[in-house]
MIBA-857214 format. One record per residue (C-alpha): residue number from 1; x, y, z. Coordinates in steps of 0.2 Angstrom, whole numbers, m for minus. Layout:
BEGIN
     k      px      py      pz
   NUM       X       Y       Z
...
***
This chain:
BEGIN
     k      px      py      pz
     1       0       0       0
     2       7      17      m4
     3       2      24      13
     4      14      11      21
     5      29      18      12
     6      40      27      24
     7      38      47      23
     8      28      46       7
     9      25      64       2
    10       8      68      m7
    11       5      85     m13
    12     m12      89      m7
    13     m21     105      m5
    14     m22     102      15
    15     m23     119      24
    16     m16     120      41
    17     m28     117      56
    18     m39     131      61
    19     m33     141      45
    20     m45     143      31
    21     m38     141      14
    22     m43     158       8
    23     m32     165      22
    24     m16     159      14
    25     m14     170      m2
    26       3     173      m9
    27      14     184       3
    28      18     201      m2
    29      36     207       1
    30      29     221      14
    31      21     207      24
    32      36     197      25
    33      46     212      30
    34      33     215      44
    35      35     199      51
    36      54     199      51
    37      54     216      60
    38      41     208      74
    39      52     195      78
    40      70     202      73
    41      75     207      91
    42      70     189      97
    43      83     179      87
    44     101     178      92
    45     116     169      87
    46     122     154      98
    47     141     151      98
    48     148     134     101
    49     166     135     103
    50     173     118      99
    51     190     108     104
    52     199      92     101
    53     199      78     114
    54     215      67     115
    55     218      71      97
    56     201      67      92
    57     191      78      80
    58     173      81      84
    59     159      74      72
    60     147      86      63
    61     134      93      74
    62     115      89      70
    63     111     107      65
    64     129     110      56
    65     131      97      43
    66     115      99      33
    67     115     117      29
    68     127     117      14
    69     131     135      15
    70     148     142       8
    71     150     149      24
    72     152     133      33
    73     167     122      32
    74     174     106      41
    75     175     106      59
    76     194     103      59
    77     194     119      49
    78     183     128      61
    79     195     123      76
    80     211     128      66
    81     203     145      63
    82     199     147      80
    83     181     153      77
    84     165     146      83
    85     150     136      76
    86     135     147      74
    87     118     141      76
    88     101     149      78
    89      94     156      94
    90      76     160     100
    91      74     169     115
    92      60     162     126
    93      63     171     142
    94      75     183     148
    95      88     169     153
    96      81     155     142
    97      85     152     124
    98      81     139     112
    99      93     132      99
   100      94     116      88
   101     101     101      96
   102     119     100      91
   103     120      81      95
   104     139      82     100
   105     148      76     114
   106     152      88     129
   107     171      82     128
   108     171      93     112
   109     162     108     117
   110     174     122     125
   111     160     135     127
   112     144     139     123
   113     139     158     122
   114     124     169     116
   115     129     184     107
   116     119     200     109
   117     127     215      99
   118     144     215     106
   119     141     206     122
   120     144     187     124
   121     133     178     138
   122     139     161     144
   123     126     148     143
   124     124     129     148
   125     112     116     143
   126      97     115     154
   127      85     104     145
   128      83      94     130
   129      68      90     119
   130      62      72     120
   131      53      73     104
   132      60      88      96
   133      78      90      91
   134      80     105     103
   135      91     111     117
   136      85     125     130
   137     100     135     136
   138     101     143     153
   139     110     159     153
   140     122     167     166
   141     114     184     165
   142      98     191     158
   143      96     196     140
   144      91     214     141
   145      93     219     124
   146      82     205     117
   147      64     204     114
   148      55     189     123
   149      45     178     111
   150      27     177     118
   151      17     162     110
   152      m1     164     105
   153      m8     147     102
   154     m25     154      97
   155     m19     167      84
   156     m27     164      68
   157     m23     168      50
   158      m9     164      36
   159       6     155      43
   160      24     160      40
   161      39     152      44
   162      55     161      51
   163      72     153      48
   164      88     160      55
   165     105     152      52
   166     122     155      45
   167     124     159      26
   168     138     169      16
   169     146     175      32
   170     129     182      39
   171     115     176      50
   172     101     181      38
   173      82     180      43
   174      72     171      30
   175      53     172      30
   176      41     162      18
   177      23     158      18
   178      19     141      23
   179      11     131       8
   180       0     117      10
   181       5     100       9
   182       4      82      18
   183      17      69      22
   184      10      51      27
   185      23      40      38
   186      23      22      35
   187      11      18      49
   188      m2      30      41
   189       1      46      52
   190      m3      63      42
   191      10      76      45
   192      13      93      38
   193      30      97      31
   194      37     114      36
   195      55     121      36
   196      65     112      51
   197      73     124      65
   198      59     138      61
   199      48     149      71
   200      31     149      65
   201      20     166      66
   202       5     174      58
   203       5     189      48
   204       9     202      61
   205      23     192      67
   206      15     185      82
   207      23     167      86
   208      11     153      87
   209      24     139      88
   210      40     132      82
   211      46     117      73
   212      64     109      75
   213      61      94      65
   214      52     100      50
   215      35      90      52
   216      18      96      62
   217       3      86      67
   218     m12      91      57
   219     m21      95      74
   220     m16     110      86
   221      m6     101      97
   222      10     110      89
   223       4     127      94
   224      12     135     110
   225      27     139     118
   226      42     128     116
   227      45     128     134
   228      28     116     136
   229      37     102     125
   230      41      86     134
   231      59      89     139
   232      72      81     150
   233      82      92     162
   234     101      91     159
   235     103      84     177
   236      91      70     173
   237      99      67     157
   238     115      64     166
   239     106      53     179
   240      99      42     165
   241     118      41     157
   242     124      35     173
   243     110      22     176
   244     115      16     158
   245     134      15     161
   246     131       4     175
   247     120      m8     165
   248     132      m7     150
   249     146     m13     160
   250     136     m28     164
   251     129     m32     147
   252     144     m26     135
   253     162     m28     135
   254     178     m34     125
   255     179     m50     118
   256     196     m58     116
   257     196     m72     102
   258     211     m81     103
   259     216     m90      86
   260     228    m106      82
   261     244     m99      73
   262     242    m100      54
   263     250    m117      49
   264     268    m116      44
   265     271    m119      26
   266     254    m109      21
   267     257     m99       6
   268     256     m81      10
   269     251     m77      m8
   270     235     m84     m11
   271     222     m80     m25
   272     217     m65     m16
   273     235     m58     m13
   274     245     m57       2
   275     239     m63      19
   276     235     m49      30
   277     222     m43      45
   278     212     m58      53
   279     220     m71      42
   280     238     m69      50
   281     230     m64      68
   282     232     m75      83
   283     222     m64      94
   284     206     m53      89
   285     198     m40     101
   286     181     m34      97
   287     164     m30     106
   288     152     m42     113
   289     135     m41     121
   290     127     m53     132
   291     110     m57     124
   292     103     m68     137
   293     109     m78     152
   294     119     m91     141
   295     122     m83     125
   296     135     m69     120
   297     134     m60     102
   298     152     m56      96
   299     153     m42      83
   300     167     m49      73
   301     165     m53      53
   302     177     m68      52
   303     180     m76      36
   304     179     m94      36
   305     198     m99      36
   306     200     m87      51
   307     185     m95      61
   308     193    m112      56
   309     208    m107      68
   310     197    m101      82
   311     202    m110      99
   312     194     m99     114
   313     183     m86     117
   314     183     m75     133
   315     172     m60     138
   316     178     m46     148
   317     166     m33     157
   318     168     m21     169
   319     180     m26     183
   320     172     m44     184
   321     182     m60     181
   322     182     m64     161
   323     167     m76     155
   324     172     m91     145
   325     162     m96     130
   326     160    m109     117
   327     158    m107      99
   328     139    m108      95
   329     138    m103      76
   330     142     m88      63
   331     127     m79      57
   332     125     m79      38
   333     120     m61      35
   334     129     m51      48
   335     147     m50      54
   336     144     m58      70
   337     145     m75      79
   338     137     m83      95
   339     145     m90     111
   340     138    m101     123
   341     142     m95     139
   342     149    m107     151
   343     137    m108     165
   344     125     m93     168
   345     128     m75     168
   346     118     m60     173
   347     117     m43     166
   348     109     m47     149
   349     105     m33     138
   350      86     m27     136
   351      82     m25     118
   352      68     m12     113
   353      55     m20     102
   354      47      m6      96
   355      48      m2      76
   356      64       8      74
   357      54      21      63
   358      46      26      81
   359      62      34      86
   360      64      48      73
   361      70      64      80
   362      67      58      98
   363      81      58     111
   364      90      43     113
   365     105      40     124
   366     121      35     115
   367     138      26     119
   368     152      28     108
   369     164      15     110
   370     182      16     104
   371     193       0     106
   372     211      m2     102
   373     217     m18     105
   374     213     m22     123
   375     210      m5     129
   376     192       1     127
   377     185      19     130
   378     168      23     132
   379     158      40     129
   380     141      43     136
   381     130      56     128
   382     114      57     116
   383     109      56      98
   384      94      57      87
   385      88      47      72
   386      86      60      58
   387      81      48      44
   388      81      30      38
   389      88      21      24
   390      81       6      16
   391      94      m9      16
   392      95     m27      16
   393      79     m36      11
   394      69     m20      11
   395      73     m17      30
   396      74       0      38
   397      91       7      44
   398      92      22      55
   399     104      35      51
   400     111      49      62
   401     123      65      61
   402     141      62      63
   403     152      46      65
   404     141      29      69
   405     157      18      70
   406     156      10      88
   407     139      20      92
   408     125      12     101
   409     108      19     104
   410      97      16     119
   411      80      23     126
   412      79      32     142
   413      75      16     150
   414      92       8     144
   415      84      m4     131
   416      95      m6     117
   417      88       3     101
   418     102       0      88
   419     119      m4      87
   420     134      m5      74
   421     134     m22      63
   422     142     m28      47
   423     132     m34      33
   424     142     m50      29
   425     145     m51      10
   426     141     m66       0
   427     156     m78      m9
   428     161     m64     m21
   429     179     m62     m27
   430     174     m44     m33
   431     169     m39     m14
   432     179     m50      m3
   433     191     m36       1
   434     181     m22       1
   435     180     m14      18
   436     162      m9      24
   437     160       1      40
   438     147      m6      52
   439     130       2      49
   440     118       6      64
   441     106      m9      65
   442      89     m11      73
   443      91     m22      89
   444      73     m28      83
   445      81     m37      69
   446      92     m47      80
   447      79     m51      92
   448      67     m58      79
   449      82     m68      72
   450      87     m75      88
   451      70     m79      94
   452      66     m87      77
   453      72    m103      68
   454      91     m98      73
   455      98    m114      64
   456      91    m107      46
   457     102     m91      50
   458     118    m100      54
   459     133    m102      41
   460     138    m121      44
   461     153    m118      34
   462     161    m104      44
   463     166    m115      60
   464     181    m118      70
   465     190    m134      63
   466     204    m146      68
   467     221    m141      62
   468     223    m153      49
   469     206    m147      41
   470     207    m127      43
   471     214    m127      26
   472     201    m136      17
   473     194    m129       1
   474     180    m133     m10
   475     183    m138     m29
   476     175    m140     m46
   477     190    m149     m52
   478     196    m138     m66
   479     211    m127     m70
   480     207    m110     m78
   481     216     m99     m90
   482     212     m81     m91
   483     202     m73    m105
   484     206     m58    m114
   485     197     m49    m129
   486     205     m60    m141
   487     202     m76    m133
   488     185     m70    m130
   489     182     m67    m149
   490     189     m82    m154
   491     178     m92    m143
   492     161     m82    m148
   493     159     m77    m131
   494     163     m58    m132
   495     145     m54    m129
   496     144     m66    m113
   497     160     m60    m105
   498     160     m40    m108
   499     174     m43    m122
   500     184     m55    m110
   501     183     m44     m95
   502     178     m58     m84
   503     177     m77     m88
   504     190     m91     m89
   505     193    m105    m101
   506     196    m123     m94
   507     212    m129     m99
   508     211    m146     m89
   509     199    m156     m81
   510     203    m167     m66
   511     197    m186     m67
   512     183    m190     m55
   513     180    m172     m51
   514     163    m164     m50
   515     168    m155     m67
   516     172    m172     m75
   517     155    m180     m68
   518     146    m165     m76
   519     154    m167     m93
   520     164    m152     m92
   521     178    m152    m105
   522     195    m143    m109
   523     190    m127    m119
   524     174    m124    m110
   525     172    m106    m105
   526     166    m104     m87
   527     156     m89     m87
   528     146     m87     m69
   529     141     m95     m54
   530     124     m94     m48
   531     116    m100     m31
   532     100     m95     m22
   533     107     m86      m8
   534     119     m75     m20
   535     112     m58     m23
   536     120     m58     m39
   537     130     m72     m48
   538     148     m73     m47
   539     157     m68     m62
   540     173     m81     m63
   541     189     m75     m66
   542     206     m84     m66
   543     221     m76     m58
   544     239     m77     m64
   545     253     m86     m56
   546     259     m80     m40
   547     276     m75     m45
   548     269     m65     m60
   549     260     m68     m75
   550     263     m83     m87
   551     283     m82     m87
   552     290    m100     m84
   553     296    m105     m67
   554     316    m102     m66
   555     321    m120     m65
   556     336    m117     m77
   557     343    m105     m64
   558     338    m114     m48
   559     355    m117     m42
   560     359     m99     m42
   561     345     m96     m29
   562     354     m90     m12
   563     348    m100       3
   564     342     m85      12
   565     329     m82       0
   566     323    m101       0
   567     307     m97      11
   568     301     m81       0
   569     300     m91     m17
   570     282     m94     m22
   571     278    m110     m28
   572     279    m116     m45
   573     261    m123     m47
   574     245    m113     m48
   575     238    m111     m29
   576     223    m123     m25
   577     215    m108     m17
   578     210    m100     m33
   579     197     m87     m33
   580     185     m99     m39
   581     187    m112     m27
   582     189     m98     m11
   583     172     m92     m18
   584     165    m109     m17
   585     171    m113      m1
   586     164     m97       7
   587     147    m102      m2
   588     147    m117      11
   589     150    m135       9
   590     134    m144       3
   591     126    m128      m6
   592     118    m132     m22
   593     124    m120     m36
   594     124    m120     m54
   595     139    m114     m65
   596     136    m106     m82
   597     148    m112     m96
   598     149    m108    m115
   599     153    m120    m128
   600     154    m115    m146
   601     147     m99    m140
   602     131    m106    m133
   603     128    m104    m114
   604     123    m120    m104
   605     121    m123     m85
   606     127    m137     m75
   607     120    m141     m58
   608     133    m145     m44
   609     135    m145     m24
   610     148    m138     m16
   611     161    m152     m14
   612     177    m153      m3
   613     193    m155     m12
   614     206    m169     m11
   615     220    m164       0
   616     229    m149      m7
   617     247    m144      m3
   618     243    m133      12
   619     233    m148      20
   620     246    m161      14
   621     254    m173      28
   622     272    m168      32
   623     288    m173      41
   624     301    m161      47
   625     318    m170      46
   626     325    m158      59
   627     343    m165      58
   628     344    m164      40
   629     336    m146      40
   630     322    m150      27
   631     303    m153      28
   632     294    m165      15
   633     276    m167      10
   634     265    m179       1
   635     262    m174     m16
   636     243    m169     m19
   637     233    m167     m33
   638     238    m150     m40
   639     257    m153     m37
   640     257    m171     m46
   641     247    m161     m61
   642     262    m149     m61
   643     275    m161     m62
   644     265    m173     m72
   645     266    m187     m60
   646     254    m202     m58
   647     247    m206     m41
   648     257    m222     m42
   649     273    m213     m46
   650     284    m212     m30
   651     290    m196     m23
   652     287    m182     m10
   653     289    m165     m12
   654     303    m154      m3
   655     293    m140       5
   656     307    m131      15
   657     326    m131      16
   658     333    m122      32
   659     349    m111      27
   660     365    m118      34
   661     358    m135      36
   662     365    m152      29
   663     352    m152      16
   664     357    m134      11
   665     374    m137       9
   666     371    m154      m1
   667     364    m142     m14
   668     345    m148     m11
   669     333    m133     m16
   670     313    m133     m11
   671     302    m140     m23
   672     313    m154     m29
   673     305    m171     m28
   674     313    m186     m18
   675     308    m202     m26
   676     319    m215     m16
   677     329    m215       0
   678     343    m228       1
   679     335    m236     m15
   680     317    m238      m7
   681     303    m229     m15
   682     294    m215      m6
   683     276    m212      m8
   684     272    m203       8
   685     280    m191      21
   686     277    m207      33
   687     288    m217      21
   688     302    m204      22
   689     301    m203      41
   690     303    m223      42
   691     317    m224      29
   692     328    m209      35
   693     326    m215      54
   694     339    m228      53
   695     354    m215      53
   696     371    m217      45
   697     373    m211      27
   698     357    m207      17
   699     356    m207      m2
   700     343    m198     m10
   701     336    m200     m28
   702     331    m181     m31
   703     320    m176     m45
   704     320    m157     m52
   705     307    m157     m66
   706     315    m169     m79
   707     331    m171     m73
   708     337    m182     m58
   709     353    m184     m47
   710     357    m194     m31
   711     362    m183     m16
   712     371    m192      m2
   713     373    m185      16
   714     375    m191      33
   715     362    m191      46
   716     372    m187      61
   717     387    m176      63
   718     394    m164      49
   719     387    m165      32
   720     397    m175      20
   721     387    m172       4
   722     390    m180     m13
   723     380    m175     m28
   724     381    m187     m43
   725     380    m179     m61
   726     363    m175     m67
   727     355    m186     m79
   728     338    m187     m87
   729     324    m195     m76
   730     318    m211     m79
***
């Protein structure tokens, strides 16, 4: 229904309550000038002198960020120029001035003063509007030079709005005749739009009311002096903040996520670039909230390969001992995970269940959380929701002035209204590394989620794993070659791939793989991946080899490699963690999807289920022969493919060589293959461990691509290496 749309503006000829349509003719300039003259001495500029706090700059005040005047600059410039921010002031009594609510934390406010001519009168907050974005200032001394606004709620006649705000290095007064109009909210409430932060008068300048929010009810309840508005005194607001602080320390706190160290030998250069951030971390500190006596909501958007290493969750709140929690699930749609608290805990947060749209312009308590490592700082103040954005699945998300990172909103009873949460991006290489800021999310969204079918909202693929499984990957079972404009033209897929901007050619299909079972052939063009839970299909791309493009690996110069660079050389084979395999892994094992291919220029879809790949290099069993200074691993499917080795062919791959070790002195290099030890074939790292355990002299048959040699060295004592002449491999 149209009337259910948020803030639906319907231009109707609806006169204001108590005003006849014929009483509102177009205003003449002399009429407008008379209104200005009647109220001019009741309008005074309010000066907010701002400051930094511990090196932090203030965020834009609520009345400051939306004016768009050339007079206004960013607050950093205002502070640097040692000038105040100006706001309109309306004299309500000799010692009371109404001004828009700046919605800025007191730590950034150095001084508030009202200017009357050349005189500055010190002022301080006295009361805040509960439903109107207004602040009543109490002056240190009366304003004798100004005229107090005397409101007549019963005055009749055409209505005018009087605005007073900075523009072009001045504070001009603007007057306009109020037109008709109607705005209907999502819940069907009719309201009349008027200019925000304005005084409303009749033709002779008599004030009848004010509006700070820009919307008036159609009846006469808006009329009268603003001092009659629902207000909260500054002292009462401070008391409410103190109560919230005590409750906050019981419900919210720092969560320390302890992670197992990344597996040694895991390539730092995956399909997405160098490892960094959470992928290399061993502890992550973030915010958590106790949502009931046994569950903890942890605001951390961990990728599956990071969650796989999660070992311990601890919740620190106030001065209480830390609470231990066990992993209970990762949310599919939000950057958060759930922890099951050991035992039972008190102090769970209470969530406000009212529709978020009920809170527009109303005063809300605010907590700004700043976290750097284990240090958490909180600031308590207030904010107002100034509007809404339509977001995920058509839900409404609140917007507020200023910075919202780490911002939580509560009602004056201490119930949680909104908090910052990340929308979890789906498995898409194009967006995987895009950094999003958390957005204010209504607490009611999470209340409905946690009280409903929770299992349907958990990601079964984003869970802690045993160490030997943390590097698991999905696969389709293909190797891919990048497309370009020429390849796309030759293969008749230019129109399907934006001239080769995406898409990849299948260069090899692994036997017994999902692709082989589906009839995929070398030469097919893989275009997109479709899944029910993806907001848009994944456009497939193929990454270049990690050492840079299509240049062959420098095997012919391998003997020239200094040993200090052994651990910095990328692998010669394409990584198992390709963009496609990582996207499928993030999609979740067991998830149904379709892959879109093109063959002879004709698109076709094949149905698949996300399937775990065979063991790849980072998961391979290994043996660290410490006395020799070398580590070997089992040959895995992608390694055998690169070296053209069959599963039955003997061999283990040398994964690391320690500089200065016996193996290094013997001339061995990483990525060589040891096929035999003392004449015995080696099929696994366990075979190597068994055969090398006898001591004495060891003889290795070493294969480097198509050339082989024999290396002899002693298992104990000083290395005594001998290398035979290189010969072709059998």
